[in-house]
C-alpha positions in Angstrom: 52.3 113.1 219.5 51.4 115.1 222.6 49.5 118.3 222.5 52.2 119.9 224.7 54.9 120.1 222.1 58.4 119.3 223.4 58.1 119.9 227.1 54.6 118.9 228.2 52.2 116.0 228.1 48.5 116.3 228.5 45.9 113.7 229.5 43.8 114.2 226.3 46.2 112.4 224.0 48.6 109.5 224.2 51.9 110.8 225.5 55.4 109.5 224.9 56.3 109.9 228.6 54.7 107.8 231.3 52.6 108.7 234.2 52.4 106.1 236.9 49.5 106.0 239.3 50.4 104.8 242.8 48.0 102.6 244.7 46.9 103.2 248.2 43.7 102.6 250.2 41.7 103.9 253.0 38.7 102.5 254.8 36.1 103.3 257.4 34.0 100.3 258.3 33.4 98.4 255.2 33.5 101.4 252.8 36.8 101.6 251.0 38.5 103.3 248.1 41.8 102.9 246.4 43.4 104.2 243.3 44.1 101.5 240.7 47.6 101.3 239.3 47.3 101.7 235.5 49.6 102.4 232.6 50.1 106.0 231.4 48.4 105.1 228.1 45.3 103.9 229.9 45.1 107.1 232.0 45.7 109.4 229.1 43.3 107.6 226.8 40.6 107.4 229.4 41.0 111.0 230.5 40.1 109.7 234.0 41.6 108.5 237.2 40.5 104.9 237.8 39.6 103.9 241.3 38.2 100.8 243.1 35.4 101.4 245.5 33.7 99.0 248.0 30.2 100.1 248.8 28.4 97.9 251.4 25.0 99.6 250.8 23.4 102.7 249.5 25.3 105.2 247.4 28.9 106.5 247.7 30.0 109.9 246.3 33.6 109.6 245.0 35.8 112.5 243.9 39.5 113.4 243.8 41.7 116.4 244.2 45.2 117.1 242.9 48.0 119.3 244.1 51.7 119.9 243.3 52.3 121.0 246.9 52.6 124.7 246.1 48.9 125.4 245.9 45.8 124.2 247.6 44.3 121.0 246.3 42.3 121.5 243.1 39.1 119.6 242.4 40.3 117.6 239.5 37.5 115.2 238.8 33.7 115.3 238.5 31.9 113.7 241.4 30.8 110.1 240.7 27.8 108.4 242.4 28.6 104.7 243.0 25.9 102.2 244.0 27.9 98.9 243.8 31.4 97.8 244.5 33.9 97.7 241.8 36.1 99.7 239.5 34.9 103.1 238.4 36.4 106.0 236.4 36.6 109.6 237.8 36.5 111.9 234.8 39.1 114.6 235.0 38.0 118.2 234.6 39.7 120.4 232.1 41.9 121.8 234.9 42.4 118.4 236.3 43.7 117.1 232.9 46.2 119.9 232.6 47.4 119.6 236.2 47.6 115.8 236.0 49.8 116.3 232.9 52.4 118.1 234.9 55.7 116.3 234.9 56.4 117.2 238.5 55.3 115.0 241.4 51.6 115.5 241.8 49.7 114.3 244.8 46.2 113.0 244.5 43.6 112.6 247.3 40.6 110.3 246.5 37.6 110.5 248.8 34.5 108.2 249.0 31.5 109.3 251.2 28.5 107.2 252.0 26.2 108.6 254.7 28.4 109.3 257.7 31.2 107.0 256.5 34.2 108.3 254.7 37.1 106.6 253.1 40.1 108.1 251.4 43.3 107.3 249.6 46.4 109.3 248.8 49.2 108.8 246.4 51.3 110.3 243.7 51.5 110.6 240.0 55.2 110.0 239.3 57.3 112.7 237.8 57.9 112.4 234.1 59.3 115.8 232.9 59.4 119.4 233.9 56.5 121.0 235.6 54.0 123.2 234.0 53.4 126.4 235.9 50.5 127.4 238.0 49.5 131.0 238.6 46.6 131.5 241.0 46.1 135.2 239.9 47.3 135.7 236.3 48.7 139.2 235.5 46.1 139.7 232.8 42.9 141.6 232.9 40.1 139.1 232.3 37.4 141.2 234.1 35.7 141.9 230.8 36.2 138.3 229.5 32.5 137.4 229.3 32.1 140.0 226.6 35.6 141.0 225.4 38.4 139.1 223.7 41.3 139.3 226.1 44.2 137.4 224.6 45.7 140.5 223.1 45.8 142.1 226.6 43.6 144.7 228.3 45.3 147.7 226.8 43.9 146.7 223.3 40.4 147.0 221.9 37.7 144.7 223.2 36.9 143.3 219.8 40.5 142.4 218.9 41.7 140.0 217.6 38.7 139.7 215.2 37.1 137.6 214.1 37.3 135.2 217.0 35.2 132.3 218.2 35.3 133.9 221.6 32.4 135.9 220.2 30.2 132.9 219.7 28.1 130.5 221.7 27.1 126.9 221.2 23.8 126.5 219.2 22.6 123.0 218.2 20.1 124.6 215.7 22.9 126.2 213.7 24.5 124.7 210.7 27.9 125.2 212.3 26.9 124.4 215.8 27.7 128.0 216.8 25.9 131.4 216.9 27.7 134.7 217.0 27.3 136.2 220.5 28.6 139.8 220.8 27.4 142.0 223.6 26.4 145.5 222.7 28.9 146.9 225.3 31.6 145.1 223.4 30.9 146.9 220.1 32.6 150.2 219.2 30.7 153.3 220.1 30.2 156.5 218.1 30.8 160.0 219.3 27.4 160.0 221.1 28.4 157.0 223.1 26.0 154.7 221.2 27.4 151.2 220.9 26.5 149.3 217.7 23.5 147.1 218.3 24.7 143.6 217.6 21.3 142.0 216.9 21.9 141.4 213.2 25.4 140.1 213.8 24.1 137.7 216.4 21.9 136.0 213.8 24.9 134.7 212.1 26.4 131.2 212.7 29.9 132.3 211.9 32.0 135.0 210.4 32.8 136.3 206.9 34.5 134.1 204.3 36.4 137.2 203.3 37.3 138.6 206.7 39.5 141.6 207.5 41.5 139.7 210.1 42.8 142.2 212.7 45.2 141.7 215.6 47.6 143.8 217.7 50.9 142.9 219.2 52.0 145.3 222.0 55.4 146.8 221.3 55.4 146.1 217.6 55.0 149.8 216.8 56.5 152.3 219.1 55.2 155.9 219.5 58.7 157.1 218.6 58.8 155.2 215.3 59.2 157.3 212.2 57.3 156.5 209.0 60.4 154.8 207.6 60.8 152.8 210.8 57.2 151.6 210.6 57.8 150.5 207.1 60.8 148.6 208.3 58.7 146.4 210.6 57.3 144.6 207.5 60.8 143.9 206.1 62.2 142.9 209.5 59.4 140.4 210.0 59.2 139.2 206.4 55.4 138.5 206.3 53.7 137.8 203.0 52.7 141.1 201.4 50.3 141.8 198.6 53.4 141.6 196.3 54.7 138.4 197.9 51.6 136.4 198.6 53.4 133.2 197.7 55.5 133.5 200.9 52.5 132.4 202.9 53.6 128.8 202.2 57.1 129.2 203.5 57.9 127.0 206.5 59.0 130.1 208.3 56.1 132.4 207.3 55.3 134.7 210.2 51.6 134.7 209.3 49.8 131.4 209.1 46.1 130.6 208.5 45.2 127.0 208.8 42.0 125.2 207.8 41.4 122.9 210.7 39.2 120.6 208.6 41.8 120.0 205.9 45.1 121.0 207.7 46.0 123.1 204.7 47.5 126.5 204.9 45.5 129.3 203.3 47.1 131.9 201.0 47.1 135.2 202.8 48.9 138.5 202.8 49.4 141.0 205.6 49.9 144.7 206.2 50.0 147.2 209.0 46.9 149.3 209.0 47.9 152.6 207.4 44.7 154.3 208.5 45.5 153.9 212.3 48.0 155.9 214.3 51.1 154.5 215.9 49.7 153.5 219.2 47.9 150.1 218.8 48.3 150.0 215.1 46.7 146.7 214.0 48.1 144.0 211.8 45.7 143.3 208.9 45.6 139.8 207.4 43.7 139.2 204.2 42.8 135.8 202.6 44.0 135.8 199.0 40.8 133.9 198.1 37.6 133.4 199.9 37.6 130.9 202.8 35.3 127.8 202.8 31.9 128.2 204.4 31.4 126.3 207.7 35.1 125.7 208.2 37.1 126.7 211.3 40.5 128.4 210.8 43.4 129.0 213.1 45.4 132.2 212.8 49.0 132.2 214.0 51.6 135.0 214.3 55.2 134.4 215.0 58.6 136.0 214.4 57.2 139.6 214.4 60.0 142.1 215.0 59.8 145.8 215.8 61.7 148.6 214.0 64.8 147.8 216.1 64.7 144.3 214.6 63.9 142.8 218.0 61.3 140.1 218.5 58.2 141.4 220.4 57.0 139.2 223.2 53.7 137.2 223.1 50.8 138.9 224.8 50.6 138.0 228.5 47.2 136.4 228.2 48.2 134.3 225.2 51.4 133.2 226.8 49.3 131.5 229.5 48.1 129.0 226.9 51.2 128.8 224.8 53.3 128.0 227.9 50.7 125.8 229.6 50.6 128.1 232.6 47.6 127.1 234.8 45.5 129.7 236.6 42.6 129.8 239.0 40.7 132.1 236.6 37.6 130.4 235.2 37.6 132.7 232.2 41.1 131.8 231.3 40.8 128.1 231.9 37.5 127.8 230.0 39.5 128.3 226.8 42.5 126.1 227.5 41.1 123.0 225.8 40.2 125.0 222.6 43.7 126.4 222.5 45.3 123.0 222.9 43.2 121.9 219.9 44.5 124.8 217.9 48.1 124.1 218.9 47.6 120.6 217.7 46.2 121.8 214.3 49.2 124.1 213.9 51.7 121.4 214.8 50.4 119.2 212.0 51.4 121.9 209.6 54.9 122.3 211.1 54.1 125.3 213.3 55.2 124.7 216.8 53.7 126.5 219.8 56.9 127.7 221.5 57.6 130.7 219.3 54.0 131.8 218.8 53.3 135.4 219.7 49.5 135.1 219.2 47.1 132.5 217.9 43.3 132.1 217.9 40.5 130.5 215.9 37.3 131.6 214.1 34.6 129.8 212.2 33.2 130.9 208.8 29.4 131.0 208.5 27.6 128.3 206.5 26.5 129.0 202.9 22.9 129.5 203.9 24.1 132.0 206.6 24.9 134.4 203.8 22.6 133.4 201.0 19.4 132.2 202.8 17.5 135.5 202.7 18.4 136.4 199.1 17.6 132.9 197.8 14.4 132.8 199.9 12.9 136.0 198.4 14.1 135.0 194.9 12.4 131.6 195.0 9.2 133.0 196.5 9.0 135.8 194.0 9.6 133.6 190.9 7.2 131.0 192.2 4.5 133.8 191.9 5.4 133.9 188.2 4.9 130.2 187.9 8.6 129.3 187.7 10.0 127.0 190.4 12.8 125.5 188.2 15.4 128.3 188.2 18.3 126.2 187.2 17.3 125.3 183.6 17.8 128.8 182.0 14.3 128.5 180.7 11.9 131.4 181.6 8.8 129.4 182.5 5.5 130.9 183.8 4.5 134.5 183.1 6.2 137.8 183.0 6.3 140.2 185.9 3.6 142.9 185.6 4.9 146.0 183.9 3.7 149.3 182.6 5.3 151.6 180.0 5.3 155.3 181.1 7.2 157.0 178.3 8.6 156.2 174.8 11.0 158.7 173.2 12.1 158.2 169.6 15.2 159.9 168.2 16.1 160.7 164.6 19.7 159.9 163.6 20.4 163.6 163.7 19.2 163.8 167.3 21.0 160.7 168.4 23.3 158.7 166.2 23.4 155.7 168.6 20.0 155.4 170.3 16.8 155.1 168.3 14.4 154.8 171.2 14.4 155.3 174.9 11.7 153.4 176.9 10.9 154.1 180.5 8.5 151.9 182.5 7.8 150.2 185.8 8.1 146.6 187.0 6.0 145.4 189.9 8.1 143.3 192.3 7.1 141.6 195.5 8.4 143.6 198.4 10.1 141.7 201.3 11.1 144.8 203.3 9.2 146.7 206.0 7.5 150.0 205.2 8.8 153.5 205.9 6.0 156.1 206.2 3.6 153.4 205.1 5.6 152.9 201.9 6.8 149.3 201.4 10.5 149.0 200.4 11.2 152.7 200.8 14.7 153.8 201.6 15.6 152.9 205.2 13.4 149.8 205.3 14.7 146.4 206.5 13.7 142.8 205.9 10.2 142.0 207.0 10.0 139.0 209.3 7.1 137.2 210.8 6.5 137.9 214.5 8.8 135.8 216.7 11.0 134.7 213.8 14.2 133.1 214.7 17.7 134.0 213.5 17.5 131.7 210.4 14.1 133.1 209.2 13.3 134.0 205.6 11.7 137.4 205.0 8.0 137.5 204.3 6.2 139.7 201.7 4.9 143.1 202.5 3.0 144.3 199.5 4.8 145.2 196.2 7.3 147.6 195.0 7.2 149.5 191.6 10.7 149.8 190.3 11.3 152.1 187.4 13.4 150.9 184.5 15.0 152.5 181.4 15.9 150.9 178.2 18.2 152.2 175.4 17.3 150.6 172.0 20.1 151.2 169.5 19.5 152.2 165.9 20.6 148.8 164.7 17.4 147.4 166.2 15.4 148.9 163.4 15.6 148.8 159.6 16.9 152.1 158.4 14.3 152.2 155.6 11.2 150.5 156.9 11.6 150.7 160.6 11.1 146.9 161.0 12.3 145.3 164.1 15.6 143.5 164.3 15.8 141.3 167.4 18.9 141.9 169.6 20.1 140.2 172.8 18.8 142.0 176.0 21.3 143.1 178.6 20.6 144.2 182.2 23.1 146.9 183.1 24.4 147.6 186.7 25.2 151.2 187.5 28.0 152.8 189.6 28.4 153.8 193.2 25.1 155.1 194.6 24.1 156.0 191.1 20.9 155.2 189.2 19.5 153.6 186.0 20.2 156.7 184.0 23.8 155.5 183.6 22.6 152.9 181.1 22.5 155.9 178.6 26.1 156.8 179.1 28.3 156.8 176.0 30.2 153.7 176.9 27.0 151.7 177.0 25.1 153.1 174.0 28.2 153.1 171.8 28.7 149.4 172.6 25.0 148.6 172.1 25.0 150.2 168.7 28.3 148.8 167.6 27.6 145.2 168.5 23.8 145.0 168.6 22.3 144.8 172.2 19.3 146.3 174.0 20.5 147.7 177.3 18.1 148.2 180.2 18.6 149.1 183.8 16.8 149.7 187.1 18.1 151.3 190.3 20.1 148.9 192.4 18.1 150.1 195.4 19.9 149.8 198.7 23.0 151.2 197.0 21.4 153.8 194.7 21.1 157.6 194.7 17.9 157.5 196.8 19.8 155.6 199.5 22.5 158.2 200.0 20.9 159.7 203.2 20.5 156.1 204.5 24.2 155.4 203.8 25.3 158.5 205.6 23.1 157.6 208.6 24.6 154.1 208.6 28.1 155.5 208.7 27.0 157.7 211.6 25.7 154.7 213.5 26.7 151.3 212.2 23.7 149.8 213.9 21.8 150.9 210.9 23.9 149.1 208.3 21.4 146.4 207.8 19.2 149.0 206.1 21.7 149.1 203.3 22.4 145.3 203.2 18.7 144.3 203.3 17.5 146.8 200.7 20.4 145.9 198.4 19.1 142.3 198.3 15.6 143.6 197.4 17.4 145.6 194.7 18.9 142.4 193.3 15.5 140.9 193.1 14.2 143.9 191.2 17.0 143.4 188.7 16.1 139.8 188.3 12.5 140.7 187.7 13.5 143.2 185.0 15.6 140.5 183.4 12.7 138.1 183.4 10.4 140.7 181.8 13.0 141.1 179.0 13.1 137.4 178.2 9.6 136.2 179.0 7.4 135.4 176.0 4.7 137.4 177.8 7.0 140.2 178.8 8.2 143.5 177.3 8.5 142.0 173.8 4.7 142.0 173.6 4.6 145.8 174.0 4.7 148.1 171.0 7.5 150.1 172.7 9.8 147.1 172.0 8.6 146.4 168.5 9.4 147.7 165.1 7.0 149.0 162.5 6.2 145.5 161.5 5.4 144.5 165.1 8.5 142.4 165.3 10.2 142.5 168.7 13.6 144.0 169.1 14.3 141.6 172.0 15.9 138.3 170.9 15.3 134.9 172.3 15.0 133.7 175.9 18.6 134.3 177.1 19.5 137.4 179.1 23.0 138.8 179.6 24.5 141.1 182.3 27.0 144.0 182.1 27.9 146.2 185.0 30.7 148.6 185.9 32.1 149.7 189.2 29.4 149.1 191.8 27.5 147.4 189.0 30.5 145.2 188.5 30.8 144.4 192.2 27.1 143.8 192.8 27.0 142.0 189.5 29.0 139.2 191.1 26.2 138.6 193.6 23.5 138.9 190.9 25.4 136.4 188.8 25.5 133.9 191.6 21.7 133.9 191.9 20.6 134.7 188.3 18.2 132.2 186.6 18.0 133.9 183.2 21.7 134.6 182.2 24.8 132.5 182.4 27.3 135.0 180.9 28.1 138.3 182.7 30.7 141.0 182.2 31.9 142.5 185.5 33.6 145.8 184.7 36.2 147.3 187.1 34.9 144.9 189.7 36.0 143.4 193.0 34.6 142.2 196.3 35.0 142.6 200.1 34.2 146.2 200.9 36.1 146.1 204.1 39.3 145.7 202.1 38.2 148.0 199.2 37.0 151.1 201.0 40.2 152.3 202.6 41.8 152.0 199.1 39.1 153.9 197.2 39.0 157.6 196.4 35.2 157.3 196.4 35.2 156.7 200.2 37.1 159.9 201.1 34.0 162.1 201.0 31.9 159.7 203.1 34.8 159.3 205.5 35.0 163.0 206.1 31.2 163.7 206.0 29.8 161.0 208.2 32.2 158.2 209.3 35.1 160.0 210.9 33.0 162.6 212.7 30.9 159.8 214.2 33.7 157.2 215.0 36.5 159.5 215.9 39.2 157.0 216.8 41.0 155.6 213.8 41.2 152.1 215.1 37.5 152.1 215.9 36.8 153.0 212.3 39.0 150.2 211.1 37.2 147.7 213.4 33.9 149.1 212.2 34.7 148.2 208.6 35.7 144.7 209.7 32.4 144.3 211.5 30.1 145.5 208.8 31.7 143.0 206.3 29.8 140.4 208.2 26.5 142.0 207.2 27.7 143.1 203.8 28.4 139.5 202.8 24.7 139.1 202.5 24.6 141.8 199.8 27.9 141.7 198.0 29.9 139.0 196.2 31.9 138.0 199.2 29.1 135.9 200.6 28.4 134.3 197.2 31.7 134.1 195.4 32.3 130.4 196.2 29.2 129.7 194.1 29.4 132.4 191.4 30.5 130.2 188.6 30.9 126.5 189.4 29.4 124.8 192.5 26.2 126.9 192.0 23.7 127.7 194.7 20.6 125.4 195.0 18.2 125.8 192.1 20.6 128.0 190.2 22.5 127.5 186.9 26.3 127.6 186.6 27.7 130.8 185.2 30.7 132.3 183.5 32.1 135.8 184.0 34.5 138.1 182.2 36.2 140.5 184.7 37.8 143.5 183.0 39.8 145.8 185.3 42.1 148.8 184.9 45.6 148.3 186.3 46.0 150.5 189.4 42.3 151.4 189.6 41.7 154.3 192.1 38.2 153.3 193.0 38.1 149.5 193.1 41.4 148.0 194.2 42.8 145.4 191.8 43.7 143.2 194.8 40.0 142.6 195.4 39.4 141.6 191.8 42.4 139.2 192.0 40.9 137.6 195.1 37.5 137.2 193.4 39.1 135.7 190.3 41.2 133.2 192.3 38.1 132.1 194.2 35.9 131.5 191.2 38.6 129.7 189.3 39.0 132.3 186.6 42.0 132.2 184.3 44.0 135.3 183.5 44.9 136.8 180.1 48.6 137.3 179.8 50.7 139.3 179.5 49.0 141.6 182.1 51.3 144.5 181.2 54.7 145.2 179.7 57.8 143.9 181.4 58.9 146.2 184.1 55.7 148.3 184.2 54.5 146.8 187.5 57.9 146.8 189.1 57.8 144.5 192.2 54.0 144.4 192.1 52.6 140.9 191.5 49.1 141.4 189.9 47.3 138.2 189.1 49.2 136.0 191.6 48.0 132.5 191.7 45.9 132.7 188.5 46.5 130.2 185.7 47.1 131.9 182.3 44.7 131.2 179.4 46.7 128.9 177.1 44.6 128.9 174.0 41.9 131.0 172.3 39.0 131.2 171.9 38.7 130.4 175.6 35.4 129.0 177.0 35.4 129.9 180.7 35.7 132.7 183.2 38.6 135.1 183.0 40.3 138.2 184.5 41.7 140.7 182.0 43.8 143.7 183.0 43.8 146.9 180.9 46.9 149.2 181.2 46.7 152.9 180.6 50.4 153.3 180.9 52.8 155.1 183.2 52.2 158.6 184.6 53.1 161.1 181.9 52.2 164.6 180.7 49.3 164.9 178.3 51.0 167.9 176.7 48.3 170.3 177.8 49.1 170.8 181.5 47.4 167.6 182.6 48.3 164.0 183.1 47.8 160.6 181.6 48.6 157.1 183.0 48.8 156.0 186.6 50.8 154.2 189.2 50.3 150.4 188.8 49.1 149.8 192.3 48.9 151.1 195.8 50.4 148.9 198.4 49.1 150.3 201.7 45.4 150.5 202.6 45.2 154.1 201.7 43.8 156.0 198.8 45.7 156.9 195.7 46.6 160.6 195.1 44.9 161.9 192.0 46.9 164.2 189.7 46.1 167.8 190.3 47.6 170.7 188.4 51.3 170.4 188.3 51.4 167.6 190.9 51.3 164.2 189.1 50.6 162.2 192.3 49.5 158.7 191.2 48.3 160.0 187.9 44.9 159.7 186.3 42.3 157.2 187.5 41.9 154.4 184.9 38.5 153.4 186.3 36.6 154.3 183.1 39.2 153.1 180.6 38.4 149.3 180.2 34.8 149.9 179.1 35.9 152.5 176.6 38.7 150.4 175.2 38.1 149.2 171.6 39.7 145.8 172.3 37.8 145.5 175.5 34.5 146.1 173.8 35.3 143.6 171.0 36.2 141.0 173.7 33.0 141.7 175.5 30.9 141.3 172.3 32.3 137.8 171.8 31.5 136.8 175.3 27.9 138.2 175.7 26.4 135.6 173.4 24.8 132.2 173.9 27.9 130.0 174.2 30.0 133.1 174.2 33.8 132.8 174.5 36.8 135.0 175.2 38.9 136.0 172.2 42.4 137.3 172.2 41.4 140.7 171.0 44.5 142.4 172.3 46.8 140.2 170.2 49.9 138.8 171.8 50.7 142.0 173.8 49.0 143.3 176.9 45.6 145.0 176.7 46.0 148.7 176.6 43.6 151.6 177.2 43.1 155.3 176.9 45.5 155.8 174.0 48.4 153.9 175.6 50.2 151.6 173.1 52.8 150.1 175.4 56.5 150.7 175.8 
């Protein structure tokens, strides 16, 4: 099959049509040259024009030009030095290949020069089909091509479409053979005109496995379109939506994402960016599960229609490649071979080139690209404890150093759930720089050796003392004697930009007392309360975003060290603060567990993927991929108005900004680790199981991000998700296999439904909308306005059936039980229809 589908043949592959090479010769003295008549198959396979040269002595330089008569001859081969008589091949250039593949009559001119002697030969490649076009000066703006993506036309943003391999360079030292290569002038700029510094991005060897894929098609949305007309664009085009993900596999799907390594289409869904105004409104494409690290993907758009139900044309620049229109632009022609390769990959999946409106490729970074820093500091820190085998779930070596700073005992009258609160500090190696001479302080970034390359591992810079807090329930002590009763230890992950104090919230202490656990927490630094000023500064200038991503990874190490202190035989169990009156420890065994909610559920996915001391984790109201999540979260509204929108004042720039920072966030959120969270674990790491509990229609962490996480890790889903008709046309849990029998030993996603929006009888509201389709935030109920109802974010952790389910899972060999019976799991007083 030829690369030029239907009309064209190209020299790079065997073509069905023939190209005959005419023979002729020219001579001056005894120097001679002639083109050798060969079959089309030979020419195409060889990617060269074969000539015979007679060289009496010395060296002859041989080259060839091509022309179709309408343009000046084009240098179509590389020069060849010939020192002896005989047959030689003149390798065709990329432009020469394409021009030679024209099916019009193409004249060639072969020249051999040796000293003052010159010989030449002329002839024709016979016509085989219709001509390809040649445009000396294309009507596209490629003046910024060295730094800008130009296939979506000059009127669009420099960074779109994104991600794109146009923003990479070859790098033989990289796992993927590529290195991201974005110029600072290409990056979006804030209100002060400061472009994002791309230094951290340019360390990567590819893009996110969970990208927010962005593209524009001129004319898709008109400035005169009403809101209803904009909505009609989706229906007119028929792309797969969040409610119709399965349509991605239709032969006619307008949105296609193909893995070039496997040829398989990837499940995706698309939407118009609701956060961006009409002019230049981007199309957003979301993978329904994480992409494979190190693989290259081709994005293809076709059949897009505007509000008048009229197909929009391909962008002018892209049409040059789709229609095989040759140009004299080096920037344009430098990409032609890559596009031909992409068209071939699409053709193998049944997607022809002729109706494409836009297509391009990007490469996902390798696994170490995302995990190298985190695993590097984990391994180094645990080696200091004497443990280098982190995959065996055995806490070898010694405990991290700790101190107890306060112990507070409560009578049952003072606190019916918690008997003792212990506060202390764990000393952790610091792998960040210092701020005001304080290692690992807010605003610090990874500490690298001088001259370190892009793949370097951070090096230690002193230590960090992280404060922790433990809540020991009453059941940990004998009511009469006060003797210790050993309970499983749990590390708890707190909410958005919160702190360790959340371990003492009712949901946690009630569960710990009811089912017998010791809950402990430390700040998830990098994303904790002390980091709020840094987060605001990062939103004002995204160049600073690595301050959050780097410090969050240090925060994960701090949590791992707290966990090790909880299970080590020389750890916290040896201190009286964790013992009963009989000196018996209240900490059981050597197995740790994890529980986190909201941000703790999100970051808990990353922590689980690298954890050496626990293999069961509950991720409450969790998800992944902040670039998808933030626009849908009520939590982001305050930061949007306070810092992000005032700094990046154009809505499309803000959208591009979120897509860009996902590339750094993958180092410090589940997106970069999710392919290894459960099975296929990272090096020197055990396999894990997770129980993801979410609230249907969550206002803070969108369900669609939890679904994508569950699909990627191979979790099954507990059915029914909700009552028949409750979710309408929404399709939560698409692509997930239902649990068929209980108890279930594996990872699972469980929805909890708080019911439809309804009055609470006291002027307020209960229940909520099942989902929000567009990338915009839900409207919380206020006064007499029901909006989307009440946020169900807190409800799963407070559900009696959810807690019972969790208690059966957070055990050695824990399983998932059908605690909700044969109906859906309900919450917040809802009992179903």
